[in-house]
C-alpha positions, 0 to 999 in steps of 0.5 A: 185036077185040083179039088177045092175043099171046104173051110171050117174051123180054120182048116180045109175040110172035105165034104162028106156029101160025096158030090162036087162040081166043075169050075170052068174058064168061061173064056176057054170053056175048059174045066180048071179045077173042081170044087167039093159041094157041101151037104147038109151035114157039112153045113151043120159042121160049119154052123157048129163051128161058128156057133163054138167061136161066137162066145169068145169072138162076141167078147173081143172088144170092138177095137181088137176086132178092128185091128184084125180087120185092119190087118185083113185089109193089108193082106188083101192089098198084098194079095190084090193080083192073086185074087184079080187073076182067080176072079178073071179065070173063074168069071171071065171079066177082064182084069181091070174090071176084076181089079176094080171090083176087088178094090170096092170090096176092100173099101167095105173092109176099111169101113168095117174096121171102124168098129169101135165107132160104128157100134156106138149106141145112144145115151139120154140123161134124165129121161125121168127124174133120175133116170138115164137111158142108153142103147146098146148094139149087140151081135145076132150070133151065127150069120150066113151069106149066099152069094152070086158068081158075078162079083167073086170078091166084092159081094162077099166083102159086102157081108162078112167083114161087116157081120165080123166087125159086129161081133157075129161069126159067119157061114159063107156059101159062095157060088160054085161057079167061082169059089176060089176067091172066098176060100182064098180070102177066109185063108188071108183073114186067118192069117190076119189073126181072125180065130178059128171058126169066126169064118167058114166057107161051104161051096155048094148048091141048093142043098147048101143053100136049103140047110142054111135057110133051115139051120136053127143055129143060124140067126141072119141070112144075106143074099144076092142073086135072081129075084126068084131065088131072092123071094124063096130065100126070104120067105124060107128063112123068115119062116124059120125065124131068121132075119133076112136081107135078099137082094134080087134082080134088076132092069136098070134104066138110063133116061137121056134128055135132049140136053145131054152131053151125047158123047159123055153120055154114050161112053158112059152108057157103053161102059155100064151096059157092056162092062163085065159082059153086062153081068152086073145087077147094077148094069144099065140094060134099058135106055130111055131116050126122050124127045128127039135124042133117040136116033143120035144116041143110038148111032153113037151107041152103035159105033162105040159098042161095034168097036169093043174088043171082045176076048179073054179077060186076061189078055191086054186090050180087051174090053169085054169078056165071056159070060159065065156059062155055056147055059147063060150064053144060050139063054142070052141068045134065045132072048135076042131071038125073041127081041127080033121075033117080036119086032124090036130093030136089032142095030148091032147083033152079037150072036155068033161071034168068033173070038180067036183062042176062044172058040170054045169059050161062052161069048156073046157080042155086044148087042143093040136094040131100038124100038123096044116096048115094054111088052116084049120079052127082052124088056121084061126079063133080066137078061144079065148079058151084053144087050142094051135096049132103047125104048123112046119116050116123049117126056120126062113125065113119061119116062119117069112113069115107065120106070116106076111101073117096072117091077124092079127098083134097083138102079137108075140114072138120068143124063141131063144138064138140067139141075131142075130135071135131075132134082125132080128125077131122084125125088119121084123115081121109085128106085133105090140107087139113083146116079145123076150123070153117073151111069152105075150108082154103086154107093161107097162102103160108108153108104148102103147098097139096096134096091126097092120093089122086087129088087129087095126082100127085106128091111135093110140094105148091105154095108154102111150103117144099114149093114151094121143094123142088120148084123146087130140087135138093139138093147135098150137099157133104163137105169136109176140109182137112188140116192137115199135108202128107202127111196120110192121104186115107183107106184101103180100107175104109168110114170110119166116124169 
């Protein structure tokens, strides 16, 4: 059986840790390959390669960096189907869903290819008599990314193209559950002309994560994952003097007002809740039905969810694939059990689903609860599976207050025909990304992605200009060129003119 290795300094390298893990096809439950786990010594080798490559890459002009990124984008387009197949095989999502996520990742490469424009500083003439001031955006050094299983292509592309465009070198630690796409992208980037050592890939587990968080040669850490781990990454890396952006979990709410188009709204919520088997940090997992709309909405959601076809993601006509692992399936089923025990009304039960040809796969069917209250486990926990819960609220005021009390603040949406209600919602809601009649408000690459509250630890979001600011340090230069020999260089007081 194939064993995937590390990618260090432009070539495949074995891990010295002696450890490896199984990579499953979640639709069949079969091991499709193994992956070597990087240990601390392997991470050090990757960081040292990145440090050695940094001076020359930093000196490479932004225009030249942008051209290499453009060629990388072209190769990603050419190999799109290959990456889609790998993502579906290791994650389980449908081919169409995988293709969409690959495209959204490619859009970040397109944004990063504009490095000559993105890295322009500011200039002010005559800030004092004969004194000018300008700012420079300069790279941080060696940056690292730790990415989750749910988007094997897109989330790594939120990180390393922007960091590399800014003149940094990079060490990527992809999820050990879905390592193939990251390793393949590193090869494609090399084919595009990226110098050896600029991008390194070290699959692994907590040992590799801790090695990156504690390595003195790493200047910045980007992370996407659960809130407990995001908090750990933020605290550990910050304690070691690194800049950190750590995106955590979510409990994304959609508010449905009585004036909403129910067919349109139900279709949107079904796609958001059950697409990718609910394994998206931007999935809508909680619906807040306002006023009298609840019963009709729940009836439509039940009919549409029951009609979804569950099966292998690589087969035609499938709407929803498996979840990532047997352990995750069991956790989801346990939370469904908890919802029943705590008194929520189970409208549609996805436990015990049977999928032809996937009897050993990790499947949970679409599940729908009504009558949920904030005290229940299925509301408090991020389920990260195909479970949609419905809560009731008497007014928009009550719905906004409910969402703002929630510890997460990643994404939210409102469905309404009222511009006044939508405008009020977007202004008052304490959430980082807001959709108005858009169920999954993931920003385009030229805007920044990130939540609020327990959904983000750090000050800057990913990609967009906030990504550029995260991967650069600002240097401000104040200059004066005396016109005459012997001119005064200043006095003993603070200059004001």
